[in-house]
C-alpha positions, -999 to 999 in steps of 0.1 A, spaced: -228 -60 -84 -195 -78 -82 -191 -104 -54 -154 -96 -52 -141 -82 -20 -115 -55 -17 -79 -58 -4 -64 -24 4 -29 -25 18 -24 13 24 -45 32 49 -39 57 77 -54 60 112 -51 85 141 -17 69 147 -5 94 121 -26 118 100 -57 97 95 -91 108 109 -103 74 121 -95 50 149 -82 17 136 -114 0 147 -136 25 129 -114 22 98 -117 -16 99 -155 -15 105 -162 9 76 -140 -12 53 -158 -44 64 -192 -29 57 -180 -16 23 -170 -51 13 -133 -55 22 -118 -88 32 -84 -73 42 -69 -40 50 -35 -28 62 -31 1 86 1 17 74 7 49 93 35 73 85 68 67 102 104 79 101 132 76 127 112 97 152 83 73 156 92 40 141 83 23 174 46 31 168 45 0 146 42 -20 179 12 0 190 -5 -5 156 3 -42 158 -12 -45 193 -44 -27 183 -47 -47 151 -44 -80 170 -75 -71 191 -94 -65 159 -82 -98 143 -92 -118 174 -128 -105 173 -138 -96 137 -139 -115 104 -121 -88 84 -84 -93 82 -66 -63 96 -28 -62 91 -4 -40 109 20 -20 88 38 13 83 44 38 55 80 51 56 76 87 46 101 114 36 129 96 53 165 99 42 170 74 14 201 61 31 180 47 60 150 32 43 162 -3 46 171 2 83 137 16 90 120 -13 72 139 -38 93 131 -20 125 94 -17 116 94 -55 111 110 -60 145 82 -39 160 55 -59 145 48 -43 110 37 -70 85 32 -47 55 59 -21 46 50 7 23 74 35 12 60 69 2 72 71 -34 81 101 -55 46 114 -62 41 144 -85 23 163 -57 48 162 -28 85 170 -26 98 135 -19 136 132 -21 148 122 -55 162 87 -54 135 74 -30 119 53 -57 152 38 -67 163 30 -31 129 14 -23 128 -10 -52 163 -21 -45 151 -33 -10 133 -66 -12 122 -61 24 97 -35 11 63 -48 0 49 -17 -18 62 14 -34 34 38 -28 21 62 -55 55 64 -74 43 88 -101 78 99 -111 88 62 -117 114 54 -144 115 23 -166 148 13 -149 131 16 -115 101 -4 -126 124 -32 -139 142 -33 -105 109 -35 -88 100 -65 -110 133 -82 -103 130 -77 -65 92 -84 -62 83 -49 -49 48 -40 -59 40 -7 -75 9 11 -63 -19 25 -84 -35 51 -62 -71 61 -57 -60 92 -37 -65 127 -51 -33 141 -65 -13 109 -63 -36 93 -89 -23 117 -115 7 95 -119 -12 63 -124 -9 62 -161 29 63 -160 31 37 -133 8 13 -151 25 17 -184 60 10 -170 47 -19 -148 31 -35 -178 62 -30 -199 86 -45 -173 64 -71 -157 64 -54 -123 34 -63 -101 8 -36 -94 -17 -32 -65 -44 -7 -62 -47 11 -28 -66 41 -16 -41 57 9 -72 64 29 -70 92 55 -107 100 59 -141 81 57 -150 92 22 -118 79 7 -126 42 11 -138 26 -21 -156 -6 -31 -144 -31 -57 -164 -16 -85 -149 18 -82 -114 2 -79 -121 -15 -112 -129 18 -128 -98 35 -114 -77 6 -129 -94 11 -163 -87 48 -161 -50 41 -157 -53 22 -190 -47 -12 -174 -60 -39 -198 -91 -58 -188 -73 -91 -185 -48 -75 -160 -73 -59 -136 -81 -90 -115 -43 -95 -110 -40 -59 -98 -71 -59 -75 -70 -95 -62 -41 -118 -72 -12 -95 -65 -25 -83 -30 -33 -119 -21 3 -129 -31 17 -102 -7 -5 -115 21 6 -151 14 43 -140 17 35 -128 53 16 -159 62 -20 -147 57 -45 -166 36 -69 -140 23 
């Protein structure tokens, strides 16, 4: 069994539509072999202030457990014109990881969301952007916005397109679960298989699962 530990920067708790308290989510991730997770609950203009509650809860976990738990948000189905404003407001409220819900093939996300997100260097990760274009992937590479390979049912159907365009343009990829329920957490070995299933070359898998997430954490001052 691999000694590598997971870093998963896209998870949901009861602060939005997840099934678990942040503490249970962190505990289950710790037991499964994670060294860091981000709790990135859904936000738009109606509840952006919830980032401060997530941050307060996460700080209690950080102070008492070994697993690194990072407060974040996932900007979801928001008007594309306010994505950058919401990202800045989330930061002000304590979010350290900013994910944007990309144009997945299984939800009616507003066209243009992928493009607007990768144009905003304040964003860390464009989540499950299955309808990604090569131009958008190139902008993501230029602005250091990571593209997500998803383990989540439905969203994962676009992984091949995302991986192909990321490899072509040099955009960085991360592999997250978008966990909402206990059974959606995965270990490192399964993450490796998902990456292989997206046709990511063997020599790139460590970058996707370890190096790129660690680089994001380093940008926000966390040594994973």
